[in-house]
Every structure is written in structure tokens, then in C-alpha cells.
C-alpha positions as CSV (number, residue, x, y, z in Angstrom):
1,M,9.5,-10.8,18.5
2,I,8.5,-10.0,14.9
3,K,10.8,-11.2,12.1
4,I,10.7,-9.7,8.6
5,Y,12.4,-11.1,5.5
6,N,14.4,-8.1,4.3
7,T,15.0,-7.9,0.6
8,L,18.1,-5.8,1.3
9,T,19.9,-8.5,3.2
10,K,18.1,-11.6,1.8
11,Q,17.3,-12.9,5.3
12,K,14.8,-12.7,8.1
13,E,15.7,-10.1,10.7
14,E,14.2,-9.1,14.0
15,F,12.1,-6.0,13.7
16,K,13.5,-3.2,15.8
17,P,11.6,0.1,15.3
18,I,13.2,3.5,15.1
19,E,10.9,4.7,17.8
20,P,9.7,2.2,20.4
21,G,6.1,1.3,19.8
22,K,5.9,3.0,16.5
23,V,6.2,1.9,12.8
24,R,6.9,4.2,9.9
25,M,5.7,2.4,6.8
26,Y,5.7,3.5,3.2
27,V,3.9,1.4,0.5
28,C,4.0,2.4,-3.2
29,G,0.5,3.1,-4.5
30,P,-0.9,2.9,-8.0
31,T,-0.7,5.2,-11.0
32,V,-4.4,6.3,-11.3
33,Y,-5.4,6.1,-15.0
34,N,-7.6,2.9,-14.9
35,L,-9.3,0.5,-12.6
36,I,-6.8,-1.5,-10.6
37,H,-6.2,-5.1,-11.7
38,I,-6.2,-8.2,-9.6
39,G,-2.4,-8.1,-9.3
40,N,-2.6,-4.6,-7.8
41,A,-4.9,-6.1,-5.1
42,R,-2.1,-8.3,-3.6
43,P,0.1,-5.5,-2.1
44,Y,-3.0,-3.7,-0.9
45,I,-4.2,-6.8,1.0
46,V,-0.8,-8.0,2.1
47,F,0.5,-4.8,3.6
48,D,-2.9,-3.8,5.1
49,T,-2.6,-7.1,7.0
50,V,1.0,-6.4,8.0
51,R,-0.3,-3.1,9.4
52,R,-3.2,-4.7,11.2
53,Y,-0.9,-7.2,12.9
54,F,1.5,-4.5,14.1
55,E,-1.5,-2.7,15.5
56,S,-2.9,-5.8,17.1
57,V,0.3,-6.2,19.2
58,G,0.3,-2.6,20.3
59,Y,2.3,-0.7,17.7
60,E,1.2,2.7,16.3
61,V,1.6,2.6,12.6
62,N,2.1,5.7,10.4
63,Y,1.1,4.1,7.1
64,V,1.7,6.2,4.0
65,Q,0.6,5.1,0.5
66,N,0.8,7.5,-2.4
67,F,-1.1,8.1,-5.6
68,T,0.9,8.8,-8.7
69,D,-1.3,11.4,-10.3
70,V,0.9,12.7,-13.1
71,D,2.3,10.2,-15.6
72,D,2.5,9.5,-19.4
73,K,-0.4,6.9,-19.1
74,I,-2.6,9.5,-17.3
75,I,-1.9,12.1,-20.0
76,K,-2.5,9.6,-22.8
77,R,-5.9,8.6,-21.3
78,A,-6.9,12.2,-20.8
79,N,-6.0,13.1,-24.4
80,E,-7.9,10.1,-25.8
81,E,-11.0,11.0,-23.9
82,N,-10.8,14.7,-24.4
83,R,-10.6,15.3,-20.6
84,T,-8.2,17.0,-18.3
85,T,-5.7,14.9,-16.4
86,N,-7.3,16.1,-13.2
87,E,-10.6,14.7,-14.2
88,V,-9.0,11.3,-15.0
89,V,-7.1,11.3,-11.7
90,E,-10.1,12.2,-9.6
91,E,-12.2,9.5,-11.2
92,Y,-9.7,6.7,-10.7
93,I,-8.6,7.7,-7.2
94,A,-12.3,7.4,-6.2
95,E,-12.7,4.1,-8.0
96,T,-9.5,2.7,-6.5
97,L,-10.6,3.7,-3.0
98,K,-14.0,2.1,-3.6
99,D,-12.4,-1.2,-4.8
100,V,-9.9,-1.5,-2.0
101,G,-12.6,-0.5,0.4
102,H,-14.6,-3.5,-0.7
103,L,-11.5,-5.6,0.2
104,N,-11.7,-4.3,3.8
105,V,-8.4,-2.5,3.3
106,H,-8.0,0.3,5.9
107,R,-7.3,3.8,4.6
108,A,-3.7,4.9,4.9
109,T,-2.7,7.4,7.5
110,C,-1.9,9.6,4.6
111,H,-2.5,9.3,0.8
112,P,-0.1,11.9,-0.7
113,R,-0.4,12.9,-4.4
114,V,2.6,13.7,-6.5
115,T,1.1,17.0,-7.8
116,E,0.8,18.3,-4.3
117,E,4.4,17.6,-3.4
118,M,6.3,19.6,-6.1
119,P,8.2,21.9,-3.6
120,Q,9.5,18.9,-1.7
121,I,10.5,17.1,-5.0
122,I,12.3,20.2,-6.4
123,A,14.1,20.8,-3.1
124,M,15.4,17.2,-3.0
125,I,16.6,17.4,-6.6
126,E,18.4,20.7,-5.7
127,T,20.1,18.9,-2.8
128,L,21.3,16.1,-5.0
129,I,22.8,18.5,-7.6
130,E,24.5,20.5,-4.8
131,K,26.1,17.2,-3.5
132,G,27.3,16.3,-7.0
133,L,24.9,13.4,-7.3
134,A,22.8,14.8,-10.1
135,Y,23.4,17.0,-13.1
136,D,21.4,19.2,-15.5
137,A,21.5,18.3,-19.2
138,E,19.7,21.1,-21.0
139,G,16.7,21.1,-18.7
140,T,16.6,17.4,-18.0
141,V,18.1,16.5,-14.6
142,Y,19.7,13.0,-14.2
143,F,20.8,11.2,-11.1
144,D,24.5,10.3,-11.5
145,T,24.6,6.6,-10.5
146,A,28.3,6.3,-10.8
147,A,28.7,9.1,-8.2
148,F,26.7,7.2,-5.6
149,E,28.7,4.5,-3.8
150,G,26.7,1.4,-3.4
151,Y,24.2,1.8,-6.2
152,G,22.7,-1.6,-6.8
153,K,22.8,-2.8,-3.2
154,L,19.1,-3.5,-3.0
155,S,18.6,-5.5,-6.2
156,K,22.1,-6.8,-6.4
157,K,21.8,-7.6,-10.1
158,V,23.2,-4.3,-11.4
159,L,26.5,-4.0,-9.5
160,E,28.7,-5.7,-12.1
161,E,27.1,-3.9,-15.0
162,L,27.5,-0.6,-13.2
163,E,31.2,-1.3,-12.4
164,S,32.0,-2.1,-16.0
165,G,30.2,1.0,-17.1
166,R,32.2,3.1,-14.6
167,N,35.4,2.3,-16.6
168,E,33.8,3.3,-19.9
169,R,32.3,6.5,-18.6
170,E,34.3,9.0,-20.7
171,T,33.6,7.1,-23.9
172,L,29.9,6.8,-23.1
173,R,29.7,10.5,-22.3
174,H,30.3,11.3,-26.0
175,D,28.0,8.5,-27.3
176,L,24.8,9.3,-25.5
177,S,22.8,11.9,-27.3
178,S,20.4,12.3,-24.4
179,G,23.0,14.1,-22.4
180,K,23.4,11.2,-20.0
181,K,26.9,10.5,-18.6
182,H,26.1,6.8,-18.1
183,P,23.4,4.5,-19.4
184,M,22.3,3.7,-15.8
185,D,21.6,7.3,-14.9
186,F,17.9,8.0,-14.5
187,V,15.7,11.1,-14.8
188,L,14.8,13.3,-11.8
189,W,13.2,16.1,-13.8
190,K,12.2,16.3,-17.5
191,P,11.0,19.2,-19.6
192,K,7.4,19.3,-20.7
193,K,6.1,18.3,-24.1
194,E,3.4,20.1,-25.9
195,G,0.0,19.7,-24.2
196,E,1.4,18.2,-21.0
197,P,0.9,19.6,-17.5
198,Y,4.0,21.2,-16.1
199,W,5.6,23.0,-13.1
200,E,8.2,25.7,-12.8
201,S,11.6,24.6,-11.7
202,P,15.2,25.9,-11.8
203,W,16.0,23.7,-14.8
204,S,12.9,23.8,-17.0
205,K,9.1,23.9,-17.1
206,G,8.4,20.2,-16.7
207,R,7.6,17.4,-14.2
208,P,9.4,15.0,-12.1
209,G,10.6,11.5,-12.9
210,W,8.8,8.6,-11.3
211,H,11.4,7.6,-8.7
212,I,12.1,10.9,-7.0
213,E,8.4,11.3,-6.2
214,C,8.3,8.5,-3.6
215,S,11.6,9.6,-2.1
216,A,10.2,13.1,-1.5
217,M,6.9,11.9,-0.1
218,A,8.5,9.3,2.2
219,K,10.8,12.0,3.6
220,R,8.0,14.5,4.1
221,Y,5.5,12.2,5.9
222,L,7.8,9.7,7.6
223,G,11.3,11.3,7.9
224,D,14.8,10.7,6.5
225,T,14.8,7.1,7.7
226,I,11.8,4.9,7.8
227,D,11.2,1.5,9.3
228,I,9.5,-0.4,6.4
229,H,9.3,0.3,2.6
230,A,7.0,-2.1,0.8
231,G,5.6,-2.9,-2.6
232,G,5.5,-5.6,-5.4
233,E,8.6,-7.4,-6.3
234,D,8.5,-5.8,-9.8
235,L,9.5,-2.5,-8.0
236,V,12.8,-3.8,-6.6
237,F,14.6,-2.6,-9.7
238,P,14.7,0.1,-10.9
239,H,12.1,1.9,-8.7
240,H,13.2,1.0,-5.2
241,E,16.9,0.8,-6.1
242,N,16.7,4.4,-7.4
243,E,14.7,5.5,-4.3
244,V,17.6,4.2,-2.1
245,A,20.1,6.1,-4.1
246,Q,18.1,9.4,-4.1
247,S,17.1,9.3,-0.5
248,E,20.4,8.2,0.9
249,G,22.3,10.6,-1.4
250,A,20.2,13.5,-0.4
251,N,19.7,12.8,3.3
252,G,23.0,11.2,4.1
253,V,21.4,8.4,6.2
254,E,20.0,4.9,5.6
255,F,16.6,5.2,3.8
256,A,14.7,2.1,5.0
257,H,15.7,-0.5,7.6
258,Y,13.4,-3.2,6.1
259,W,12.3,-3.8,2.5
260,M,9.3,-6.0,1.9
261,H,8.1,-7.2,-1.5
262,N,5.2,-9.5,-2.4
263,A,5.5,-12.0,-5.2
264,F,3.7,-11.9,-8.6
265,L,0.2,-13.2,-9.3
266,N,-0.3,-15.2,-12.4
267,I,-3.5,-16.0,-14.3
268,D,-3.9,-19.8,-15.0
269,N,-0.1,-20.1,-14.6
270,K,0.6,-17.3,-17.1
271,K,1.7,-13.8,-16.6
272,M,-1.3,-11.4,-16.7
273,S,-1.3,-9.2,-19.8
274,K,-3.7,-7.6,-22.2
275,S,-2.0,-9.2,-25.2
276,L,-2.8,-12.7,-23.7
277,G,-6.4,-11.7,-23.1
278,N,-6.2,-12.7,-19.4
279,F,-6.1,-9.2,-17.9
280,K,-8.6,-9.0,-15.0
281,T,-9.6,-6.0,-13.0
282,L,-10.2,-6.3,-9.3
283,R,-13.8,-5.2,-9.9
284,D,-14.5,-8.0,-12.3
285,V,-13.1,-10.6,-10.0
286,G,-14.6,-9.1,-6.9
287,E,-18.1,-9.0,-8.4
288,A,-17.7,-12.5,-9.7
289,Y,-16.5,-14.2,-6.6
290,G,-16.9,-11.7,-3.8
291,Y,-14.2,-9.2,-2.6
292,D,-14.0,-11.1,0.7
293,V,-13.1,-14.3,-1.2
294,V,-10.4,-12.3,-3.1
295,R,-8.9,-11.2,0.3
296,F,-9.0,-14.7,1.7
297,F,-7.5,-16.2,-1.5
298,M,-4.6,-13.7,-1.4
299,L,-3.8,-14.4,2.3
300,N,-4.1,-18.2,1.9
301,A,-0.6,-18.1,0.5
302,H,2.6,-16.6,1.9
303,Y,3.1,-13.1,0.5
304,R,6.6,-14.0,-0.9
305,S,5.3,-17.0,-2.7
306,P,4.1,-16.7,-6.3
307,L,0.3,-17.0,-6.5
308,N,-1.8,-18.5,-9.3
309,F,-5.3,-17.3,-10.0
310,S,-7.8,-19.6,-11.6
311,A,-11.6,-20.2,-11.4
312,E,-11.0,-23.5,-9.6
313,L,-8.8,-22.0,-6.9
314,M,-11.2,-19.1,-6.4
315,Q,-14.1,-21.5,-5.9
316,A,-12.0,-23.5,-3.4
317,A,-11.2,-20.3,-1.6
318,A,-14.9,-19.4,-1.5
319,N,-15.7,-22.8,0.0
320,S,-13.0,-22.5,2.7
321,L,-14.0,-19.0,3.6
322,E,-17.6,-20.2,4.0
323,R,-16.5,-22.7,6.6
324,I,-14.9,-19.9,8.6
325,K,-18.0,-17.7,8.2
326,N,-20.3,-20.5,9.3
327,G,-18.1,-21.0,12.3
328,G,-18.6,-17.4,13.4
329,A,-22.3,-17.5,12.7
330,T,-22.7,-20.7,14.7
331,L,-20.9,-19.2,17.6
332,T,-23.1,-16.0,17.5
333,F,-26.3,-18.1,17.3
334,A,-25.2,-20.3,20.2
335,L,-24.3,-17.2,22.4
336,E,-27.7,-15.6,21.7
337,H,-29.6,-18.8,22.7
338,S,-27.5,-20.0,25.6
339,T,-29.3,-19.9,29.0
340,L,-26.4,-21.0,31.2
341,V,-24.7,-18.0,32.9
342,E,-22.0,-19.9,34.8
343,L,-19.1,-21.8,33.4
344,K,-19.6,-25.6,33.5
345,E,-16.8,-27.6,35.2
346,E,-15.5,-29.2,32.0
347,E,-15.4,-25.8,30.4
348,R,-12.9,-24.5,32.9
349,A,-10.2,-26.8,31.4
350,L,-11.3,-25.9,27.9
351,M,-10.8,-22.2,28.7
352,E,-7.2,-22.9,29.3
353,E,-6.8,-24.2,25.8
354,L,-8.0,-20.9,24.2
355,P,-4.8,-18.9,24.7
356,K,-2.9,-21.6,22.9
357,F,-4.7,-20.8,19.6
358,E,-3.8,-17.1,19.9
359,T,-0.2,-18.0,20.8
360,R,0.2,-20.2,17.7
361,F,-1.5,-17.6,15.5
362,N,0.9,-14.9,16.7
363,E,3.9,-17.2,16.2
364,F,3.0,-17.6,12.6
365,M,2.3,-13.9,12.0
366,S,5.5,-12.9,13.8
367,D,7.4,-15.2,11.5
368,D,7.4,-12.9,8.4
369,F,3.6,-12.6,8.5
370,N,2.8,-16.2,7.6
371,T,-0.9,-15.7,6.9
372,A,-1.4,-19.1,5.3
373,D,-0.5,-20.9,8.6
374,A,-2.3,-18.3,10.7
375,I,-5.4,-19.2,8.7
376,S,-4.9,-22.8,9.6
377,V,-5.1,-21.9,13.3
378,I,-8.5,-20.2,12.6
379,F,-9.7,-23.4,11.1
380,E,-8.6,-25.3,14.2
381,L,-10.4,-22.8,16.4
382,V,-13.6,-23.3,14.3
383,K,-13.3,-27.1,14.8
384,F,-12.8,-26.5,18.5
385,A,-15.9,-24.2,18.6
386,N,-18.1,-26.7,16.7
387,T,-17.1,-29.4,19.1
388,Y,-17.4,-27.6,22.4
389,A,-19.1,-24.1,22.0
390,K,-22.4,-25.3,20.8
391,E,-25.9,-25.9,22.1
392,G,-25.8,-26.6,25.8
393,A,-22.5,-24.6,26.4
394,S,-22.5,-21.7,28.8
395,K,-22.6,-18.0,27.8
396,P,-19.2,-17.2,29.3
397,F,-17.5,-20.0,27.4
398,I,-19.1,-19.3,24.1
399,E,-18.4,-15.6,24.5
400,A,-14.7,-16.3,25.2
401,V,-14.4,-18.4,22.1
402,L,-16.3,-15.9,19.9
403,T,-14.2,-13.0,21.2
404,L,-11.0,-14.8,20.2
405,F,-12.5,-15.9,16.9
406,N,-13.4,-12.3,16.0
407,K,-10.0,-11.0,17.1
408,L,-8.1,-13.4,14.8
409,V,-10.3,-12.9,11.7
410,D,-10.2,-9.2,12.2
411,I,-6.4,-9.1,12.2
412,L,-6.6,-10.8,8.8
413,G,-9.6,-8.7,7.8
414,L,-11.5,-11.8,6.6
415,I,-15.1,-11.3,7.6
416,Y,-16.9,-8.1,6.9
417,K,-19.9,-6.6,5.3
418,Q,-19.1,-5.9,1.6
419,G,-20.3,-2.5,0.3
420,D,-20.7,-1.1,3.8
421,D,-20.6,2.7,3.8
422,T,-17.7,2.6,6.3
423,V,-15.4,1.5,3.6
424,E,-16.6,3.9,0.9
425,G,-16.3,7.6,0.5
426,L,-14.0,10.0,2.4
427,S,-13.4,9.7,6.1
428,D,-13.8,12.7,8.5
429,E,-10.0,12.9,8.7
430,E,-9.6,13.0,4.9
431,I,-12.3,15.7,4.6
432,K,-10.5,17.8,7.3
433,D,-7.3,17.4,5.4
434,Y,-8.9,18.7,2.2
435,I,-10.3,21.6,4.1
436,E,-6.9,22.5,5.4
437,K,-5.5,22.3,1.8
438,R,-8.3,24.6,0.6
439,K,-7.5,27.0,3.4
440,Q,-3.8,27.1,2.5
441,A,-4.7,27.6,-1.2
442,K,-6.9,30.6,-0.4
443,K,-4.1,32.0,1.8
444,E,-1.8,31.8,-1.2
445,K,-4.5,33.4,-3.4
446,N,-4.7,30.2,-5.4
447,F,-8.5,30.5,-5.7
448,A,-8.7,28.1,-8.6
449,E,-7.3,25.3,-6.5
450,A,-9.5,26.3,-3.6
451,D,-12.6,26.0,-5.9
452,R,-11.3,22.6,-7.2
453,I,-11.1,21.2,-3.7
454,R,-14.6,22.5,-2.9
455,D,-16.0,21.0,-6.1
456,Y,-14.3,17.7,-5.5
457,L,-15.7,17.5,-2.0
458,K,-19.2,18.2,-3.4
459,E,-18.8,15.4,-5.9
460,Q,-18.0,13.1,-2.9
461,G,-21.2,14.1,-1.2
462,V,-19.6,16.6,1.2
463,L,-20.7,20.3,1.4
464,I,-18.5,22.8,3.1
465,E,-19.6,26.1,4.6
466,D,-17.4,29.1,5.6
467,T,-18.5,30.6,8.9
468,R,-17.1,33.0,11.4
469,E,-16.2,30.1,13.6
470,G,-14.4,28.3,10.8
471,V,-15.2,25.9,8.0
472,R,-18.0,23.4,8.7
473,F,-18.9,20.4,6.6
474,K,-21.8,18.0,6.2
475,R,-22.5,14.9,4.2
476,V,-25.4,14.9,1.8
């Protein structure tokens, strides 16, 4: 039985999937205008590990993590560098995938982009307007928070403020020059400004607000109700609160059964910020200490506990990880050099001890993904291996210990070859997805988009060829 701490209820709950044996999981991804920072790495690592554990106990996980590829920060960067927003986006999506690949983070089942989801976004906004939960104020569409019963139920902190605002609504309607009916109302669609990318809509030429994007993508790729929605605790309000209102308002059913949020990461006990001069990109830290050390460091604390980054703590993490690596290397060496093909008598009793390590590991992981205590079990297994699975031990015994060791470290993603080609570049599935999108663009006579996809694939080292039998691709 897996228990998850649910932000919505503020307690641990037994995980009960919508579909037996399957998990629908949505994790908020980055806005791609820069290299991701060390704080961004925490949700990537944490929820990748959650996914890995589900899969290790037999679940099929549909894991969706988006890229926000239209935003004020992206537009600002593009203007500053005299580039198109698409050029900025493509660069930083590639760099993000490269960085998190070095962390041994598995690619999501799907990485949707906001700019490719406009029909779904516009359709959801239209539904909200039809249901009386949103309104058009001269081209800007707002969600009417006072019209949605239960607004504030995820974050809890806004209910009282909302209730007092409800009584003052008529007064506020005349005071707010923006056209808002209530100060808590938030933007679903906004008109374009000069020089900004835009899309046609029933209300204005413009682009969506941030919150509606994730609601539309979760609905398209996972359904009206999902099992788990996850992200950093800074997203609880307003982003996730607004997602709840939009999704439940439009779909008429509960949006997510379980809400998971990781705690903040501080730098030398201070909040990370450029103004304090302690802003650190993942790449800087990964190259200084090792990306595998970053992953170990993050998992050596419970995901809901605040985490402090410092040079001393990173060095301690590096030393601890080295002990685990050495344990695996020692086992591998012992297996290669053992000449005994039959279990020794004393090893038969020791074999009965092995399942206890896995049982304890799973108990910790099933208790709200307690990776810190799960790692302590791996250290115990290494100690056991150093004591018994060494020179003079039999091949079957060493192999059994090594198999268990590899299984546990793989669930946490701890030992891997950094910079391996398997964690960089596009997977075959992603290439095929781009080919399908190009095919659809050509069908719709959007040849500029088809050419963009072809050129992007070429930049990623993938050449595509149109043949009578269909589209073929090869890596170069």
C-alpha cells in the first residue's frame, strides 16, 4: 500500500488509482527562457523518483510534463537578443533536456508545449464562459472566482479573503479599471501587445494566461480527472489553486485526487535570488560536483522537507555516494573473480536475509516516498555485501546481492554514466511524434510549420526523408 501526503487534505492517504495498475501524473514544467537553476532540479528529481517507484511495483505511469513556451520572460529575452521567441524556446528546451538528462531523469511520456495546444485552451475558455465562470472584458477574459464554489480549497489561505470580497463585489466592480469584477479574478486570455506573438480567438488576438495552459494540457493528455498533480510548493497558490477552479469548473468533476509538492531549496540558508548573488544554475553545480551527486543530495532528504545547499553539504553527499558506488564496484569485481558455482552452506541462511532489505526499502518508499530512509537501507545492504559477498563467496550469492543492489539504486536513479548518449538528444518516440506533427501540418497546408519541424530535427541530428512507404528518419 502506497501512502501519499495530499496537499489538498493535509494528510497521508492511501493511493487508489483511477484505473487499476495505472497512474495518470502531471508535473508542471519550466518556462524555457534560460538554463534551469538548482531549485528547478528538485521537482525533476523528486517526481522522476516517484514515477520510478510506481513502475518498480508494477504500475504503468502516464507521466506528462509540459514546457511553457510563450511567456513575458521569453519575449523579453528574444527582444534583448534580437531573436525570435521560437529560437529562444528551442535553445532552452534542448538545454533543459540535456541538463535533466545528466541527472538521470527519464523523459516524460509526453512533453506538451503551450503553443501547440491553443485549440484546446480556447475551447476550455469557451466552456468556462458558457458556464458563467468566466467573462470577457474588452478582449481580456477573466475567471470569475466568486462564481466558483470552493475557490481556495487547495491553498486554504484565500478563503476568508475571498468571502469578504464577495460582499464587496458591486463596489469593486466600479473601482477596478482593468474590467475585473473582483481582485481575485485571474486572466484566462489577454490581448497581444505590439511585437508579441499572438493567436486568433473569439475575444481578441492574443495569448493565454499561465494557469489555463496546464488545465488544458492535463485534460488533453490525461483526462478530466487525474491521479496525481505535482510541482514545487511555490505553485500551490495561485497556479495550482487556479488550475483546480478552471478544470473543475469546465469539466464538472474533481481535477486531481492527490496533490504533491516539494519544499524549497535554499542556498547557505538563504533564499536563492540574483539580487543576493547566490543564484546557481544546475549546470554550474552539476559540473562542479557531479550531476549524480546533485541527485543523491536531493534524495537524501524527504521531498517535503526544506533543503539547504552548501559546499560542505555537497561534499558530504559526494563522499556518501562514493561509498555506495564503491559497494557496487566491489560486488561486480567479486562476481567476476569468484570461482565457486554452488552456494556455500552458510550462504543459504544469508540468502534469507536479502528480501528483508527490499521489504524495508519498499516500506519507506511506500510511506510518502521517504527516499532519505530508503537510502539508509542501501547503506545497510552495502555493509552486508562488504561483510559477506566478498572474496571467497560463491557466484550465486554475490549475484543475488548485486541484483538487489542494482534494483534499489536504479529505483532512486543513483548510479549511472553521466553524459551517456542515452540521456541526451531525442528518443525514437519523440522523433516519431515530431514526424506526426509535421505530417499534420502539411495536411493543413501549414508548410512553414512543417519546415520548422524538419529544420529542428536536423539541428538535433535527425534527417527525415519522405518516401512512398512513408517518412523515414536517421540519426547523423
